[in-house]
Each structure stands twice: as C-alpha cells, then as structure tokens.
C-alpha positions in Angstrom: 115.4 -34.0 16.2 112.8 -31.7 14.7 110.7 -29.6 17.1 107.0 -30.4 16.7 104.6 -27.6 15.8 102.3 -26.4 18.6 98.9 -27.9 18.5 96.3 -25.5 16.8 94.1 -23.6 19.2 90.4 -23.9 19.2 90.2 -20.6 17.3 92.5 -22.0 14.6 90.5 -25.2 14.3 87.3 -23.2 13.9 88.8 -21.1 11.1 90.3 -24.1 9.4 86.9 -25.9 9.5 85.2 -23.0 7.9 87.9 -22.8 5.2 87.4 -26.5 4.4 83.6 -25.9 4.2 84.3 -23.2 1.6 86.7 -25.4 -0.4 84.3 -28.3 -0.5 81.5 -26.0 -1.6 83.7 -24.5 -4.4 84.4 -28.0 -5.6 80.7 -28.8 -5.9 80.1 -25.5 -7.8 82.7 -26.2 -10.5 80.2 -27.7 -13.0 78.0 -24.6 -12.7 80.1 -22.5 -15.1 77.9 -20.0 -16.9 75.4 -19.8 -14.0 75.4 -16.2 -12.9 73.8 -17.1 -9.5 76.4 -19.7 -8.8 79.2 -17.3 -9.7 77.7 -14.7 -7.5 77.7 -17.2 -4.6 81.4 -18.0 -5.2 82.2 -14.3 -4.9 79.9 -14.0 -1.8 81.8 -16.9 -0.1 85.1 -15.0 -0.5 83.5 -11.8 0.9 82.1 -13.7 3.9 85.5 -15.3 4.6 87.1 -11.9 4.4 84.5 -10.2 6.6 84.7 -12.8 9.3 88.5 -12.8 9.3 88.6 -16.5 8.2 90.3 -15.6 4.9 93.6 -15.1 6.9 93.7 -18.8 7.4 93.6 -19.6 3.7 96.7 -21.2 2.2 97.9 -20.0 -1.2 96.4 -22.9 -3.2 93.1 -22.6 -1.4 92.9 -18.9 -2.2 93.7 -19.8 -5.8 90.8 -22.3 -5.9 88.3 -20.0 -4.3 89.3 -17.1 -6.5 89.1 -19.0 -9.8 85.9 -18.4 -11.9 83.6 -21.4 -12.1 84.7 -23.9 -14.8 88.4 -23.1 -14.6 89.7 -25.5 -12.0 91.8 -28.4 -13.1 90.4 -31.9 -12.6 92.9 -32.5 -9.9 92.1 -29.3 -8.1 88.4 -30.1 -8.1 89.0 -33.7 -6.9 91.3 -32.6 -4.1 88.9 -29.9 -3.0 86.1 -32.4 -2.9 88.0 -34.8 -0.7 88.5 -32.1 1.9 84.9 -33.0 3.1 86.4 -35.9 5.1 88.8 -33.6 6.9 85.9 -31.2 7.5 84.1 -33.9 9.3 87.0 -34.5 11.6 87.4 -30.8 12.5 83.7 -30.4 13.1 84.0 -33.5 15.4 86.9 -31.8 17.2 84.8 -28.7 17.7 82.0 -30.8 19.2 79.7 -29.9 16.3 79.5 -33.4 14.7 79.7 -37.0 15.5 81.9 -38.9 13.1 80.4 -41.7 11.1 82.3 -44.9 10.4 85.3 -44.6 8.1 83.4 -46.3 5.3 80.5 -43.8 5.3 81.0 -40.7 3.2 80.9 -37.4 5.1 77.9 -35.2 4.4 79.7 -31.9 3.9 76.6 -29.6 3.4 75.0 -30.8 6.7 78.3 -30.2 8.5 78.7 -26.8 7.0 75.3 -25.9 8.3 76.2 -27.3 11.8 79.2 -25.0 11.8 77.2 -21.9 10.8 79.0 -21.5 7.5 77.8 -18.3 5.7 75.4 -17.8 8.6 75.4 -15.7 11.8 76.0 -18.9 13.7 79.5 -19.0 12.1 80.4 -15.9 14.1 79.2 -17.6 17.2 81.5 -20.5 16.5 84.4 -18.2 16.0 83.5 -16.3 19.1 83.5 -19.3 21.5 84.9 -22.5 19.9 84.9 -25.6 22.1 87.7 -28.1 21.3 87.7 -31.8 22.4 90.5 -32.9 24.8 94.0 -33.7 23.6 93.5 -37.4 24.7 90.3 -37.7 22.5 92.2 -36.2 19.5 95.1 -38.5 20.1 92.9 -41.5 20.2 91.2 -40.6 16.9 94.6 -40.2 15.3 95.7 -43.6 16.5 92.4 -45.1 15.2 92.8 -43.5 11.8 96.4 -44.6 11.6 95.4 -48.2 12.2 92.6 -48.1 9.6 94.7 -46.3 7.0 97.6 -48.8 7.5 95.3 -51.8 7.2 93.6 -50.5 4.1 96.9 -49.9 2.4 98.0 -53.4 3.3 94.9 -54.9 1.8 95.1 -52.8 -1.4 98.8 -53.7 -1.8 98.0 -57.3 -0.9 100.6 -57.3 1.9 100.2 -60.0 4.5 99.6 -58.9 8.1 101.3 -60.8 10.9 98.6 -59.7 13.5 94.9 -59.2 13.2 93.4 -55.8 13.6 91.9 -56.5 17.0 95.4 -57.2 18.3 96.9 -54.1 16.7 94.1 -52.0 18.1 94.8 -53.1 21.6 98.5 -52.4 21.1 97.7 -48.9 19.9 95.2 -48.3 22.7 92.3 -48.2 20.3 89.0 -49.8 21.4 88.4 -52.7 18.9 84.7 -52.3 19.3 84.8 -48.9 17.6 86.2 -50.4 14.4 83.2 -52.6 13.4 85.4 -55.6 12.9 84.3 -58.8 11.1 86.3 -61.8 12.1 89.0 -59.5 13.7 89.5 -57.6 10.4 88.2 -54.3 9.0 84.9 -54.4 7.1 83.6 -52.0 4.4 79.8 -51.8 4.4 79.7 -55.0 6.5 81.9 -56.9 4.1 85.2 -58.3 5.4 88.2 -56.4 3.9 89.6 -59.6 2.2 86.4 -59.8 0.1 86.1 -56.1 -0.8 86.9 -55.1 -4.5 90.2 -53.2 -4.9 88.5 -50.2 -6.4 86.3 -49.9 -3.3 89.4 -50.2 -1.0 91.2 -47.5 -3.1 88.2 -45.1 -2.7 88.0 -45.8 1.0 91.8 -45.1 1.4 91.3 -41.7 -0.2 88.6 -40.8 2.4 90.5 -42.2 5.3 93.7 -40.4 4.2 91.9 -37.1 4.4 90.5 -37.9 7.9 94.0 -38.9 8.9 95.5 -35.6 7.6 93.0 -33.7 9.7 93.6 -35.7 12.8 97.3 -35.3 12.6 96.9 -31.5 12.0 95.0 -31.3 15.2 98.0 -32.7 17.0 100.5 -30.2 15.5 102.0 -32.3 12.8 102.5 -29.2 10.6 101.2 -25.6 10.8 100.1 -25.7 7.1 97.2 -28.1 6.7 98.3 -29.1 3.2 101.7 -30.2 4.4 100.5 -32.6 7.1 101.8 -36.2 6.9 100.0 -39.4 7.6 102.4 -40.6 10.3 101.2 -41.8 13.6 101.1 -39.2 16.4 100.1 -39.6 20.0 100.7 -43.3 20.1 102.5 -43.3 23.4 
C-alpha cells in the first residue's frame, strides 16, 4: 500500500499560492506580445519570485511558462495556466486570505493575488507568518469538491444517479445547505443541473477540477502540485 505524502506546511501552501498567482498572471499577459512594459513585468515577476525565495517552489513546467517571452506559449499552456486561478482561490482560502465563492462562480484571481500580497511587501508578511486552516476544514472542502465534481461528471456523461445529492452529501459528511441545491440536485446559476446545457457543465467541470486538485494537494495527495489526482481524500 503506497505511503501518502505528508501534508504541505503553511509555508509550502503560501509559496504555492504565490506561484499560482504568477502563473495565472502570465496566462493573462500572453496576448500582450510586443508590449515592452508587459514583457518587463514578466521579467519582474520572475525576479520577485527569486528574491522572495518562492521560485524554489516552481515546478519545471511552471518555470518554462514564466520564462517564455510573451506570445510564445502554446494554446494548451495558456489555457492550463489560466485555469490555475481556481486552485489559487482554494489555497488563498486555506491561508485564511479568501472566502470561496460557490463552485459555479469564477474565481477573481487579480483580487486574490492582491489579498495575498503578490508582488507587494505584504507578500513577505504572508511568507513570514502564514496561517493555515485546520485539517478538518480542509478535509471537508475536499469531500465537498469530490461530490460536486462527481455529480457534474455524471450529468455531463448522462449517467443515472441512484441517490440524490442531498443523500450523498450526508453520507460524505458534507452539509447539503452549502451546496445550493435545487430539488436535491446541484444547480448552476440557480438552474437545476438536469436543465443546464452540456457546454456549461463542461466549463464548470474544468473549474471544479482545478479546485479539487488544490484541495487534494492540501491533504498530501502528491508533493508535486501538477501530479495531484482527483480522488477523494479525508472521507472517513
């Protein structure tokens, strides 16, 4: 039986959150190729990460993305980097710097980056004294995101469910009231899942998958953020 990775420390969570802030910013800058100020900012981000010691937390692919001149990322790299905003929200929540919105509300990455002190002196304060939510809170979030992710996949694949979401929530020790259910099922923008267009469900799955990745990383699924699975942890 594989030995689980140790859960990341508050310091590691803070560094990973600032890495994700940088990655999301880089994604948003990709279309500014030829803009000398934007390119200078890209370089300054790398310098700030290095000066603060956060660069040590970069994975090889992340370093490649941040080091690439504007306009040179592949479409897939830019898309994946942009989706990291959802994981950023989860890590900021874990650090008590953000309250998560409902799963169907896109995460406002620039506001979260500001709350973390990204590229500002406040970022050093975060690194100096990070404050991490309890293990039980992180486990509950992972269970909640597992449930949401699973139900969205069922709906997208048109698979029947033998139990309603409220029942599943109680079995997984998730408070049904947190899920914004409509007739005991998930809802997207107030519309019951059965009536939501497939393309909207697919988009929502992508957002929830990134939140799920971050929640599982917080519980020690894998040391490398990019290798984290979407399996349920902390369900017992």
